[in-house]
C-alpha angles and dihedrals in degrees: 000000000000119000128226127221106226092189092060093044123096117256106228104171132009123220088251092055091048094052093047088051091050089053091053093045092050089056091050091050092049092048092049097048096038089058086060092046092242115156101165121063129184111208120198112195119203107223141253103007097039095051100090093043093045092049093052092043096048094046093048109120092235092059096039093050094050110037145044100231126211110187124201130167140208132193120236134179117195102152129053116185089346091303120119112243118226093248131006118250111230126176117203097158092113093058114093125220090243091058091062108023111113092350130129106243127201113190111207122198137160102239140013107207104144099355091232096123094052092043092052091048093047090050090050092050097048091079087060087063101230119187090237141348122209131169132224128186137179095219132024123192113234119238093036099126103172122086101346116202116261093236131022136154111196135033134203135180118285094243097044114116100212131195140171133065092058097326110111138209108212090331096312137089095046090120096061113115096220133050119245137183118226111248113240 
């Protein structure tokens, strides 16, 4: 496994910036769903990358004060040895029909680079007949024009390889408090 030198990487977003953005995003989510008179929200977190972001989003006071939250998770693998796989592998076999049927679903992930992971998951969930499916990501790559996520808080360049705050580099660096771009 190759290592990354954090000190030589470019700092993109500090933890403070991330938390301020999560506060704003939580207000946007509340505003959107309250307009539709929705009080229960089923959040599906795409693991492992989305875990830190989802935890901080779900425990944000704006979300906690306005919704009854049901949290589910799925595992996804989109990168192998820092190379994008052709199609993400997502296992939803542990999710029952009753967890999704007629529910409002918010998919939470760490990054939206091609949108393939969220699109595959949405297509898998449609047969469960949810009331609605929306997507929410921490970081969206600019210049991705197809199928943008419904909610996002930060953006980076299309060619940036980012890590930290849940985003990994070959399985490491998820625990960093800030988000960095690998130096080229």
